[in-house]
Every structure is written in C-alpha cells, then in structure tokens.
ROFI-597156 format. One record per residue (C-alpha): residue in one letter; x, y, z; residue number from 1. Coordinates in Angstrom, 2 decimals. Layout:
+---+---------+---------+---------+-----+
: r :       X :       Y :       Z :   k :
+---+---------+---------+---------+-----+
: A :       X :       Y :       Z : NUM :
...
+---+---------+---------+---------+-----+
***
This chain:
+---+---------+---------+---------+-----+
: r :       X :       Y :       Z :   k :
+---+---------+---------+---------+-----+
: M :   41.27 :  -39.13 :    4.31 :   1 :
: S :   44.37 :  -40.75 :    5.82 :   2 :
: K :   46.91 :  -39.72 :    3.15 :   3 :
: S :   48.66 :  -36.40 :    3.74 :   4 :
: L :   47.93 :  -34.05 :    0.84 :   5 :
: R :   49.74 :  -31.08 :   -0.63 :   6 :
: I :   47.08 :  -28.40 :   -1.10 :   7 :
: L :   47.54 :  -25.01 :   -2.77 :   8 :
: L :   44.87 :  -22.50 :   -1.69 :   9 :
: V :   44.46 :  -19.72 :   -4.27 :  10 :
: H :   42.80 :  -16.45 :   -3.30 :  11 :
: D :   42.96 :  -12.81 :   -4.36 :  12 :
: Y :   43.93 :  -11.49 :   -0.93 :  13 :
: A :   45.98 :  -12.60 :    2.08 :  14 :
: P :   44.89 :  -10.06 :    4.78 :  15 :
: L :   41.59 :  -10.55 :    6.60 :  16 :
: F :   39.59 :   -8.05 :    4.56 :  17 :
: G :   36.30 :   -9.93 :    4.92 :  18 :
: G :   34.48 :  -13.14 :    5.73 :  19 :
: A :   36.04 :  -15.08 :    2.84 :  20 :
: E :   39.54 :  -14.40 :    4.13 :  21 :
: V :   38.54 :  -15.35 :    7.68 :  22 :
: V :   37.11 :  -18.66 :    6.43 :  23 :
: N :   40.26 :  -19.28 :    4.35 :  24 :
: A :   42.57 :  -18.72 :    7.31 :  25 :
: A :   40.55 :  -21.10 :    9.47 :  26 :
: L :   40.47 :  -23.72 :    6.71 :  27 :
: V :   44.24 :  -23.58 :    6.28 :  28 :
: D :   44.67 :  -24.02 :   10.03 :  29 :
: G :   42.16 :  -26.89 :   10.15 :  30 :
: L :   43.78 :  -28.74 :    7.26 :  31 :
: R :   47.25 :  -28.34 :    8.74 :  32 :
: R :   46.06 :  -29.73 :   12.06 :  33 :
: R :   44.95 :  -32.81 :   10.13 :  34 :
: G :   48.52 :  -33.24 :    8.87 :  35 :
: H :   48.13 :  -31.78 :    5.37 :  36 :
: D :   50.72 :  -29.49 :    3.77 :  37 :
: V :   48.85 :  -26.32 :    2.80 :  38 :
: R :   50.39 :  -23.33 :    1.04 :  39 :
: R :   48.77 :  -20.19 :   -0.28 :  40 :
: F :   48.96 :  -18.23 :   -3.53 :  41 :
: T :   47.59 :  -14.66 :   -3.45 :  42 :
: S :   48.17 :  -11.23 :   -4.94 :  43 :
: T :   50.36 :   -8.67 :   -3.21 :  44 :
: A :   47.38 :   -6.35 :   -2.65 :  45 :
: G :   47.32 :   -5.49 :    1.04 :  46 :
: L :   50.49 :   -7.40 :    1.92 :  47 :
: D :   52.25 :   -4.19 :    2.97 :  48 :
: D :   49.73 :   -3.94 :    5.83 :  49 :
: L :   50.85 :   -7.29 :    7.28 :  50 :
: P :   53.83 :   -7.63 :    9.65 :  51 :
: A :   56.78 :   -9.52 :    8.24 :  52 :
: D :   56.15 :  -12.42 :   10.62 :  53 :
: S :   52.37 :  -12.55 :   10.12 :  54 :
: P :   51.03 :  -16.12 :    9.70 :  55 :
: L :   48.72 :  -14.69 :    7.02 :  56 :
: R :   51.61 :  -14.02 :    4.64 :  57 :
: P :   51.36 :  -16.37 :    1.63 :  58 :
: E :   54.11 :  -18.67 :    0.46 :  59 :
: Y :   53.57 :  -17.53 :   -3.16 :  60 :
: A :   52.28 :  -14.22 :   -4.56 :  61 :
: C :   51.96 :  -12.22 :   -7.75 :  62 :
: R :   51.53 :   -8.50 :   -8.30 :  63 :
: G :   48.18 :   -6.97 :   -7.30 :  64 :
: T :   46.80 :   -3.51 :   -6.58 :  65 :
: R :   44.02 :   -1.71 :   -4.74 :  66 :
: S :   44.46 :    1.42 :   -6.87 :  67 :
: R :   42.20 :    2.66 :   -9.66 :  68 :
: W :   43.96 :    0.22 :  -12.01 :  69 :
: R :   42.34 :   -2.74 :  -10.27 :  70 :
: T :   39.53 :   -3.06 :  -12.84 :  71 :
: A :   42.05 :   -3.63 :  -15.62 :  72 :
: L :   44.24 :   -5.93 :  -13.53 :  73 :
: Q :   41.39 :   -8.13 :  -12.32 :  74 :
: S :   40.29 :   -8.66 :  -15.91 :  75 :
: A :   43.73 :   -9.71 :  -17.17 :  76 :
: N :   46.58 :   -9.85 :  -14.66 :  77 :
: P :   49.70 :  -10.47 :  -16.79 :  78 :
: W :   51.83 :  -11.46 :  -13.77 :  79 :
: A :   49.47 :  -14.08 :  -12.38 :  80 :
: P :   49.82 :  -17.04 :  -14.80 :  81 :
: G :   53.61 :  -17.17 :  -14.66 :  82 :
: A :   53.67 :  -16.78 :  -10.88 :  83 :
: L :   51.12 :  -19.56 :  -10.45 :  84 :
: R :   53.02 :  -21.81 :  -12.85 :  85 :
: R :   56.19 :  -21.32 :  -10.79 :  86 :
: A :   54.27 :  -22.09 :   -7.59 :  87 :
: L :   52.95 :  -25.33 :   -9.10 :  88 :
: D :   56.43 :  -26.34 :  -10.24 :  89 :
: D :   57.90 :  -25.62 :   -6.81 :  90 :
: F :   55.18 :  -27.13 :   -4.63 :  91 :
: T :   53.70 :  -29.83 :   -6.94 :  92 :
: P :   50.33 :  -29.85 :   -5.11 :  93 :
: D :   47.90 :  -32.75 :   -5.22 :  94 :
: V :   44.94 :  -30.33 :   -5.24 :  95 :
: V :   44.49 :  -26.66 :   -6.11 :  96 :
: H :   41.63 :  -25.05 :   -4.17 :  97 :
: V :   40.64 :  -21.72 :   -5.77 :  98 :
: V :   38.44 :  -19.47 :   -3.63 :  99 :
: S :   38.62 :  -16.13 :   -5.48 : 100 :
: Y :   40.40 :  -14.96 :   -8.62 : 101 :
: N :   38.13 :  -12.27 :  -10.08 : 102 :
: T :   39.24 :   -9.23 :   -8.07 : 103 :
: Q :   43.05 :   -9.51 :   -8.46 : 104 :
: L :   44.42 :  -12.67 :  -10.09 : 105 :
: S :   42.05 :  -12.68 :  -13.10 : 106 :
: P :   40.84 :  -15.62 :  -15.22 : 107 :
: L :   44.29 :  -15.79 :  -16.87 : 108 :
: I :   45.27 :  -18.23 :  -14.12 : 109 :
: L :   42.65 :  -20.77 :  -15.21 : 110 :
: P :   44.47 :  -22.31 :  -18.21 : 111 :
: V :   47.43 :  -23.04 :  -15.91 : 112 :
: L :   45.18 :  -25.22 :  -13.74 : 113 :
: R :   45.03 :  -27.87 :  -16.45 : 114 :
: R :   48.15 :  -29.29 :  -14.84 : 115 :
: V :   46.57 :  -30.39 :  -11.55 : 116 :
: P :   43.13 :  -31.40 :  -10.15 : 117 :
: S :   41.45 :  -28.12 :   -9.24 : 118 :
: L :   38.19 :  -26.96 :   -7.70 : 119 :
: Y :   36.45 :  -23.61 :   -7.38 : 120 :
: H :   34.97 :  -22.52 :   -4.04 : 121 :
: A :   32.33 :  -19.88 :   -4.80 : 122 :
: V :   31.81 :  -17.73 :   -1.71 : 123 :
: W :   29.84 :  -15.08 :   -3.65 : 124 :
: Y :   28.45 :  -14.47 :   -7.14 : 125 :
: R :   31.55 :  -12.89 :   -8.74 : 126 :
: A :   32.02 :  -15.73 :  -11.24 : 127 :
: V :   28.66 :  -14.90 :  -12.84 : 128 :
: C :   28.06 :  -11.23 :  -11.88 : 129 :
: P :   30.51 :   -8.32 :  -12.32 : 130 :
: T :   29.47 :   -6.75 :   -8.99 : 131 :
: G :   29.35 :  -10.07 :   -7.16 : 132 :
: T :   26.00 :   -9.26 :   -5.54 : 133 :
: K :   23.30 :  -10.02 :   -8.13 : 134 :
: L :   21.63 :   -6.84 :   -6.83 : 135 :
: L :   20.24 :   -4.09 :   -9.04 : 136 :
: P :   20.59 :   -0.39 :   -8.16 : 137 :
: T :   16.86 :   -0.39 :   -7.46 : 138 :
: G :   17.41 :   -2.86 :   -4.62 : 139 :
: D :   15.78 :   -5.71 :   -6.53 : 140 :
: L :   17.56 :   -9.02 :   -7.05 : 141 :
: C :   18.91 :   -9.51 :  -10.57 : 142 :
: V :   17.66 :  -12.63 :  -12.34 : 143 :
: Q :   19.28 :  -12.01 :  -15.74 : 144 :
: R :   22.51 :  -13.43 :  -17.14 : 145 :
: A :   25.37 :  -10.94 :  -17.10 : 146 :
: G :   25.82 :   -9.02 :  -20.35 : 147 :
: T :   24.55 :   -5.76 :  -21.84 : 148 :
: V :   22.03 :   -5.49 :  -18.99 : 149 :
: C :   24.88 :   -4.88 :  -16.53 : 150 :
: C :   25.50 :   -1.51 :  -18.22 : 151 :
: T :   21.93 :   -0.55 :  -19.14 : 152 :
: S :   20.70 :   -1.24 :  -15.60 : 153 :
: G :   23.38 :    1.00 :  -14.10 : 154 :
: C :   25.19 :   -1.79 :  -12.23 : 155 :
: V :   28.49 :   -1.23 :  -14.05 : 156 :
: P :   29.86 :    2.12 :  -15.33 : 157 :
: A :   30.26 :    2.26 :  -19.10 : 158 :
: R :   34.05 :    2.66 :  -18.79 : 159 :
: D :   34.30 :   -0.63 :  -16.85 : 160 :
: W :   31.78 :   -2.66 :  -18.80 : 161 :
: L :   34.03 :   -4.01 :  -21.57 : 162 :
: P :   36.91 :   -5.26 :  -19.35 : 163 :
: L :   34.47 :   -6.84 :  -16.90 : 164 :
: M :   32.56 :   -8.56 :  -19.70 : 165 :
: M :   35.86 :   -9.85 :  -21.08 : 166 :
: Q :   36.64 :  -11.17 :  -17.62 : 167 :
: L :   33.31 :  -12.99 :  -17.37 : 168 :
: Q :   33.66 :  -14.44 :  -20.86 : 169 :
: A :   37.16 :  -15.72 :  -20.10 : 170 :
: G :   35.89 :  -17.28 :  -16.87 : 171 :
: R :   33.12 :  -19.05 :  -18.77 : 172 :
: Q :   35.52 :  -20.21 :  -21.48 : 173 :
: W :   37.98 :  -21.74 :  -19.03 : 174 :
: R :   35.70 :  -22.84 :  -16.19 : 175 :
: D :   36.09 :  -26.46 :  -17.28 : 176 :
: R :   39.55 :  -26.33 :  -15.70 : 177 :
: F :   37.65 :  -26.81 :  -12.44 : 178 :
: R :   36.55 :  -30.42 :  -12.00 : 179 :
: A :   34.32 :  -29.53 :   -9.04 : 180 :
: T :   32.64 :  -26.48 :   -7.54 : 181 :
: I :   31.87 :  -25.90 :   -3.88 : 182 :
: T :   29.41 :  -23.27 :   -2.76 : 183 :
: T :   28.01 :  -22.23 :    0.58 : 184 :
: S :   24.23 :  -22.51 :    0.15 : 185 :
: D :   21.47 :  -23.90 :   -2.03 : 186 :
: A :   20.60 :  -20.34 :   -3.10 : 187 :
: T :   24.12 :  -19.70 :   -4.40 : 188 :
: A :   24.21 :  -23.08 :   -6.12 : 189 :
: H :   20.98 :  -22.18 :   -7.96 : 190 :
: V :   22.47 :  -18.91 :   -9.24 : 191 :
: L :   25.67 :  -20.61 :  -10.41 : 192 :
: A :   23.79 :  -23.46 :  -12.09 : 193 :
: A :   21.64 :  -20.96 :  -13.99 : 194 :
: D :   24.85 :  -19.67 :  -15.60 : 195 :
: G :   25.95 :  -23.13 :  -16.64 : 196 :
: I :   28.24 :  -24.14 :  -13.77 : 197 :
: R :   27.94 :  -27.86 :  -13.04 : 198 :
: N :   29.15 :  -30.45 :  -10.52 : 199 :
: I :   28.27 :  -28.26 :   -7.53 : 200 :
: T :   28.55 :  -29.41 :   -3.92 : 201 :
: V :   26.97 :  -27.29 :   -1.17 : 202 :
: I :   29.15 :  -27.02 :    1.94 : 203 :
: P :   28.16 :  -24.42 :    4.55 : 204 :
: N :   30.97 :  -22.56 :    6.27 : 205 :
: G :   32.04 :  -23.74 :    9.70 : 206 :
: L :   33.07 :  -22.01 :   12.91 : 207 :
: P :   35.11 :  -23.17 :   15.90 : 208 :
: D :   33.16 :  -24.66 :   18.80 : 209 :
: A :   32.06 :  -22.13 :   21.39 : 210 :
: A :   31.17 :  -22.51 :   25.06 : 211 :
: W :   27.67 :  -21.60 :   26.20 : 212 :
: P :   27.70 :  -17.79 :   26.31 : 213 :
: V :   27.65 :  -15.33 :   29.19 : 214 :
: A :   24.43 :  -13.75 :   30.42 : 215 :
: M :   22.42 :  -11.44 :   28.20 : 216 :
: A :   22.54 :   -7.70 :   28.79 : 217 :
: D :   20.03 :   -6.26 :   31.25 : 218 :
: A :   18.53 :   -3.90 :   28.66 : 219 :
: P :   17.13 :   -5.27 :   25.39 : 220 :
: T :   20.04 :   -5.00 :   22.94 : 221 :
: A :   20.25 :   -5.60 :   19.21 : 222 :
: V :   23.54 :   -6.01 :   17.32 : 223 :
: F :   24.67 :   -5.55 :   13.73 : 224 :
: V :   28.10 :   -6.75 :   12.57 : 225 :
: G :   29.36 :   -6.13 :    9.05 : 226 :
: R :   30.62 :   -3.69 :    6.45 : 227 :
: L :   28.68 :   -0.47 :    6.17 : 228 :
: V :   27.72 :   -0.73 :    2.52 : 229 :
: R :   24.32 :   -0.31 :    0.90 : 230 :
: E :   23.71 :   -4.00 :    0.22 : 231 :
: K :   23.93 :   -4.76 :    3.95 : 232 :
: G :   20.74 :   -2.75 :    4.62 : 233 :
: V :   21.85 :   -0.84 :    7.73 : 234 :
: D :   19.71 :    2.13 :    6.70 : 235 :
: V :   16.69 :   -0.19 :    6.74 : 236 :
: L :   17.71 :   -1.34 :   10.22 : 237 :
: L :   17.99 :    2.24 :   11.53 : 238 :
: Q :   14.55 :    3.15 :   10.21 : 239 :
: A :   13.07 :   -0.02 :   11.71 : 240 :
: F :   14.81 :    0.67 :   15.02 : 241 :
: A :   13.37 :    4.19 :   15.11 : 242 :
: R :    9.87 :    2.69 :   14.94 : 243 :
: L :   10.80 :    0.19 :   17.63 : 244 :
: H :   12.26 :    2.86 :   19.91 : 245 :
: A :    8.93 :    4.64 :   20.06 : 246 :
: R :    7.40 :    1.44 :   21.46 : 247 :
: L :   10.40 :    0.22 :   23.47 : 248 :
: P :   12.52 :    3.25 :   24.47 : 249 :
: Q :   14.93 :    1.22 :   26.65 : 250 :
: A :   16.16 :   -0.80 :   23.65 : 251 :
: T :   19.65 :   -0.13 :   22.25 : 252 :
: L :   21.47 :   -1.01 :   19.04 : 253 :
: D :   25.21 :   -1.66 :   18.61 : 254 :
: I :   26.60 :   -1.31 :   15.07 : 255 :
: I :   30.03 :   -2.92 :   14.66 : 256 :
: G :   31.89 :   -2.32 :   11.43 : 257 :
: D :   32.99 :    0.38 :    9.03 : 258 :
: G :   32.63 :    1.24 :    5.38 : 259 :
: P :   31.80 :    3.93 :    2.82 : 260 :
: E :   28.23 :    4.39 :    4.11 : 261 :
: R :   29.20 :    5.23 :    7.69 : 262 :
: S :   28.87 :    9.02 :    7.48 : 263 :
: T :   25.51 :    8.70 :    5.71 : 264 :
: L :   24.26 :    6.26 :    8.33 : 265 :
: E :   25.43 :    8.47 :   11.20 : 266 :
: A :   23.54 :   11.37 :    9.61 : 267 :
: L :   20.45 :    9.16 :    9.38 : 268 :
: R :   20.84 :    8.31 :   13.08 : 269 :
: R :   20.83 :   12.03 :   13.91 : 270 :
: S :   17.79 :   12.72 :   11.75 : 271 :
: L :   15.94 :    9.90 :   13.53 : 272 :
: H :   16.99 :   11.25 :   16.97 : 273 :
: L :   18.64 :    7.97 :   17.92 : 274 :
: E :   22.01 :    9.28 :   19.16 : 275 :
: A :   21.44 :    7.96 :   22.70 : 276 :
: A :   20.15 :    4.55 :   21.60 : 277 :
: V :   22.36 :    3.61 :   18.64 : 278 :
: R :   26.14 :    3.23 :   19.02 : 279 :
: F :   28.57 :    3.10 :   16.09 : 280 :
: H :   31.67 :    1.21 :   17.19 : 281 :
: G :   33.56 :    1.28 :   13.89 : 282 :
: W :   35.92 :   -1.51 :   12.87 : 283 :
: Q :   36.89 :   -3.80 :   15.73 : 284 :
: S :   39.30 :   -6.71 :   16.03 : 285 :
: P :   37.53 :  -10.09 :   16.10 : 286 :
: L :   38.01 :  -10.37 :   19.87 : 287 :
: D :   36.76 :   -6.85 :   20.57 : 288 :
: A :   33.80 :   -7.28 :   18.22 : 289 :
: E :   32.87 :  -10.49 :   20.02 : 290 :
: A :   33.07 :   -8.77 :   23.41 : 291 :
: I :   30.69 :   -6.03 :   22.24 : 292 :
: A :   28.26 :   -8.40 :   20.52 : 293 :
: R :   28.18 :  -11.20 :   23.10 : 294 :
: P :   25.63 :   -9.68 :   25.55 : 295 :
: G :   23.19 :   -8.84 :   22.74 : 296 :
: W :   19.75 :  -10.40 :   22.76 : 297 :
: V :   19.47 :  -10.54 :   18.98 : 298 :
: Q :   21.71 :  -10.08 :   15.97 : 299 :
: V :   20.18 :   -8.45 :   12.91 : 300 :
: V :   21.22 :   -9.29 :    9.33 : 301 :
: P :   19.03 :   -6.92 :    7.24 : 302 :
: S :   20.78 :   -7.54 :    3.90 : 303 :
: R :   19.25 :   -6.26 :    0.68 : 304 :
: W :   21.24 :   -8.71 :   -1.41 : 305 :
: A :   20.93 :  -12.48 :   -1.29 : 306 :
: E :   23.82 :  -13.31 :    1.05 : 307 :
: P :   25.63 :  -16.35 :   -0.40 : 308 :
: F :   25.89 :  -17.71 :    3.13 : 309 :
: G :   25.58 :  -15.37 :    6.10 : 310 :
: L :   28.57 :  -16.06 :    8.33 : 311 :
: V :   27.58 :  -13.42 :   10.88 : 312 :
: A :   24.29 :  -15.23 :   11.48 : 313 :
: V :   26.12 :  -18.45 :   12.38 : 314 :
: E :   28.56 :  -16.48 :   14.55 : 315 :
: A :   25.57 :  -15.07 :   16.45 : 316 :
: M :   24.06 :  -18.52 :   16.89 : 317 :
: M :   27.40 :  -19.82 :   18.17 : 318 :
: R :   27.30 :  -17.18 :   20.89 : 319 :
: G :   23.68 :  -18.02 :   21.78 : 320 :
: A :   21.91 :  -15.01 :   20.27 : 321 :
: A :   18.63 :  -15.02 :   18.41 : 322 :
: V :   18.86 :  -13.88 :   14.78 : 323 :
: I :   16.60 :  -11.68 :   12.68 : 324 :
: A :   17.59 :  -11.89 :    9.02 : 325 :
: S :   16.38 :  -11.13 :    5.53 : 326 :
: A :   14.52 :  -14.02 :    3.95 : 327 :
: S :   16.86 :  -14.39 :    0.98 : 328 :
: G :   19.98 :  -16.22 :   -0.13 : 329 :
: G :   21.84 :  -18.48 :    2.25 : 330 :
: L :   20.21 :  -16.90 :    5.30 : 331 :
: V :   17.07 :  -18.92 :    4.56 : 332 :
: D :   19.12 :  -22.10 :    5.09 : 333 :
: I :   20.58 :  -20.88 :    8.38 : 334 :
: V :   17.77 :  -19.17 :   10.32 : 335 :
: R :   14.87 :  -21.38 :   11.36 : 336 :
: N :   11.83 :  -19.17 :   11.58 : 337 :
: D :   10.21 :  -19.11 :   15.04 : 338 :
: V :   12.88 :  -21.55 :   16.29 : 339 :
: T :   16.22 :  -19.73 :   16.19 : 340 :
: G :   14.91 :  -16.32 :   15.14 : 341 :
: L :   12.85 :  -14.66 :   12.45 : 342 :
: L :   13.08 :  -14.19 :    8.69 : 343 :
: V :   11.67 :  -10.96 :    7.22 : 344 :
: P :   11.31 :   -9.68 :    3.64 : 345 :
: P :   14.43 :   -7.72 :    2.57 : 346 :
: G :   14.03 :   -3.95 :    2.75 : 347 :
: E :   10.68 :   -4.05 :    4.61 : 348 :
: V :   10.97 :   -1.52 :    7.45 : 349 :
: P :    7.64 :   -2.30 :    9.21 : 350 :
: A :    8.24 :   -6.06 :    9.12 : 351 :
: L :   11.75 :   -5.65 :   10.53 : 352 :
: S :   10.51 :   -3.30 :   13.25 : 353 :
: D :    7.78 :   -5.75 :   14.30 : 354 :
: A :   10.32 :   -8.60 :   14.40 : 355 :
: L :   12.63 :   -6.52 :   16.59 : 356 :
: Y :    9.78 :   -5.72 :   18.96 : 357 :
: R :    8.77 :   -9.36 :   19.23 : 358 :
: V :   12.28 :  -10.41 :   20.32 : 359 :
: L :   13.37 :   -7.39 :   22.36 : 360 :
: S :   10.15 :   -7.16 :   24.33 : 361 :
: D :   10.38 :  -10.79 :   25.50 : 362 :
: R :   13.62 :  -11.75 :   27.24 : 363 :
: Q :   12.56 :  -15.39 :   27.68 : 364 :
: L :   11.76 :  -15.72 :   23.97 : 365 :
: A :   15.12 :  -14.22 :   22.99 : 366 :
: A :   16.92 :  -16.61 :   25.37 : 367 :
: S :   14.97 :  -19.61 :   24.05 : 368 :
: W :   15.73 :  -18.83 :   20.42 : 369 :
: G :   19.36 :  -18.19 :   21.33 : 370 :
: R :   19.60 :  -21.59 :   22.99 : 371 :
: S :   18.05 :  -23.29 :   19.95 : 372 :
: G :   20.39 :  -21.40 :   17.62 : 373 :
: Y :   23.40 :  -22.52 :   19.63 : 374 :
: E :   22.30 :  -26.16 :   19.41 : 375 :
: V :   21.75 :  -25.89 :   15.64 : 376 :
: A :   25.14 :  -24.24 :   15.15 : 377 :
: Q :   26.89 :  -26.93 :   17.18 : 378 :
: A :   25.17 :  -29.67 :   15.20 : 379 :
: E :   25.56 :  -28.25 :   11.68 : 380 :
: Y :   28.22 :  -25.55 :   11.53 : 381 :
: R :   31.18 :  -26.79 :   13.56 : 382 :
: H :   34.50 :  -26.23 :   11.88 : 383 :
: D :   35.56 :  -29.87 :   12.09 : 384 :
: L :   32.49 :  -30.81 :   10.01 : 385 :
: F :   33.43 :  -28.13 :    7.47 : 386 :
: V :   36.94 :  -29.56 :    7.12 : 387 :
: D :   35.56 :  -33.12 :    6.85 : 388 :
: R :   33.29 :  -32.07 :    4.00 : 389 :
: I :   36.08 :  -30.24 :    2.15 : 390 :
: L :   38.34 :  -33.29 :    2.43 : 391 :
: A :   35.56 :  -35.48 :    1.03 : 392 :
: V :   35.43 :  -33.28 :   -2.09 : 393 :
: Y :   39.23 :  -33.54 :   -2.41 : 394 :
: A :   38.93 :  -37.33 :   -2.24 : 395 :
: D :   36.30 :  -37.37 :   -5.01 : 396 :
: L :   38.45 :  -35.03 :   -7.08 : 397 :
: L :   41.50 :  -37.26 :   -6.79 : 398 :
: R :   39.50 :  -40.36 :   -7.71 : 399 :
: G :   38.64 :  -38.78 :  -11.05 : 400 :
: P :   40.75 :  -38.94 :  -14.23 : 401 :
: R :   44.10 :  -37.19 :  -13.95 : 402 :
: A :   44.75 :  -34.10 :  -16.01 : 403 :
: V :   47.06 :  -34.37 :  -19.00 : 404 :
: A :   49.99 :  -31.98 :  -18.69 : 405 :
: P :   50.23 :  -29.56 :  -21.64 : 406 :
+---+---------+---------+---------+-----+
***
C-alpha cells in the first residue's frame, strides 16, 4: 500500500501487560516505519505506572480501572463512547483497528464505529466467552455458546453473570460495525465462526528477525515463559519434570514469569523435591527474560486452554530452541511435530514427561529441531510479513462501501 494512512489502534490497555500489548506496540512501530500515521486510543487503566515520556502513552484515552469495579465498567463504560467520538473528530482516521474492548472500554464504543471503516483483531476468545479462555473449571475445553452455562458450570460467579451476559449480547448486537475480523490462528477462527462472526482473515503474529542464537547450555535445560495462572499448565509441567528428573537428574528447568499461582507452584516444587533443579525467576524485562531463556534446549508451552496463537512458541523458535507444546489451539499451527518439536495432549503428565526426556536426553536432536524451528519462524513469522498482511486487510477494507455518517 503506497498511500499513507491514518490509523487509530483501539485497545483496553497501553502498558505491556501481556502478549497482546507487546504485539500492538510492535505493530504501531512497524506501521509508522512504513510512513503511516498511527495513534492509539486506550483506557487509563495502568497509565499511572508509565513514565510521562513513555512511548507507550496513548494519544487518546478514556477512564478505566483495575479495581473491583472493573466488571461493571467493562460491561458498560459510560466515558468510552464520548472519548472515542472526540478522538475520531480530532484525528479523522482512515481505518480504526480494534484489538480489545471487552476488559475496559466495553461494547458501548461499537456504535460509534459506524463513522469509519473498522476491523476487529481477535487475539483471544473474549468476544464470545466471558472468561476469554473457553476453558471449563474441570480443565476441559468449552464447546457451548456463552449463556446460562457460564454460571451453571462455575466459570462465572453469579454476581458477575448478568453484566457479563449483557456485555456479550451488546457485542453480538453491534458486531456488524466491524467490516472485517482478523484472528491469529485457524483454531481461533473456528471458535469465532461458531458464534456467528463472519469475514475472518487468519494472520499469525510476527516477531522481529533474530540472528542465529548463541550456543546451548552445557546441561540439558528446559524453559517456561508466561504468566503463572492455572490455564498455562505450569503445575502439569512440574509434575512431568519430577518424573523426568528421576531419569535425567542433570536436567534443569527455568520458569520465567509471575502470577497468582506462584506461591502454589513453589509449594508444589518443594513437595516434589525439585528445589535444586527448578528455578523461579519471577517477572523479568523482555531483555532479561531473553538472556535467561536463550541457552535453553527446549521451551515448554503446557497450556490447558487452547492458546489463540502461542507467541512464546514463536519466540522460542526465533531463538533456535525446540518447542514442546500442548496439541490444542494455535499451537497446532505453529509446532511441527517431530520437525521443530513435539505436540502432546494438554494436561497429560506422562506424555509431557516422555517428550521432555526425548529432547533433553539428545543434544543433537534438540539442536536439529531448534535449527528447523528457526528456519520456519524466519519464513513464516517475521514481523515485516505480519505488517504486510495487516496492510492488505486495510486495503480490502477501504475498497469496500464507505460507512454512512449518522
């Protein structure tokens, strides 16, 4: 696309709270390097944590909160529509690119989007599931449409059920304001289509090019990177690693990340007598996390839920590490079994332990899979390809009929 565009990126949060925010920041940078004028509209939630001169600070914002009132605000944020309308009047964008609105901005922003060509970029299942995970408390994947089952299954507390159902219903009512939907994997597209979302384009996330990595660690080393929450399956990983350690006592495991499950997981480490073999590093900056993870032989993604994409798996491939991942969600698209790593059934401790042993007991195999993963990542997940694909969707969007201003 040769024409310079004015693009408004809409997202619930500005700080780098998770993978979605990291991808957003990189997309903004990539689009600006192509000569496009990109501005951001977010809530104020978390903005106090950013320095005044932070490049992450948005050009436009409306009130948000991370307090206990968030459930009510995310269902109907009364400040969001007016703030977005003022941003549209001031910036007059060619395209509005909405990544997330269901945890701060609320569906009340959707009617405002009638004024400009808009698309929705679904990076998880929040548009069709009140928890965003499509995962039942039992650990099974949910295959039902959101509704009464969300309360009866125990996914949503009774006090939160009504506002969250109102949020979902409003999103369904006004989803036609989006003329296109982007998602990150075929698995996510299938879930969205089952709820009636149409005109979906699958675009996997991209990462900056990386040089061929430094040498692997001398000792067999596994790595986990991510939030310490139940759906990430770190407890499954610890149990599998305990089985492995009995067969391969020199193996070690680095766990990078923090979250509400950390104390429980550290207690599980003690009960499994793995204090000397398993290291909890807590939250790390991206550079420090990369320095810890880089020498690892294999990165493990033992998620219980169907990851909409699996950014950490691609990050591992970019650094030349083999990947062991759950055979669900977007991870199935990323990991090539017996080529770049192994796919195992989610939650299966013996299968995960056997996969770990196969990689960590064979340095040449780990190096070979790492090399293959690096080549796949360079061919399919480079950030310039990601930006190209996003711009192609913008071009299609702008070729369509213009919206009629209310």
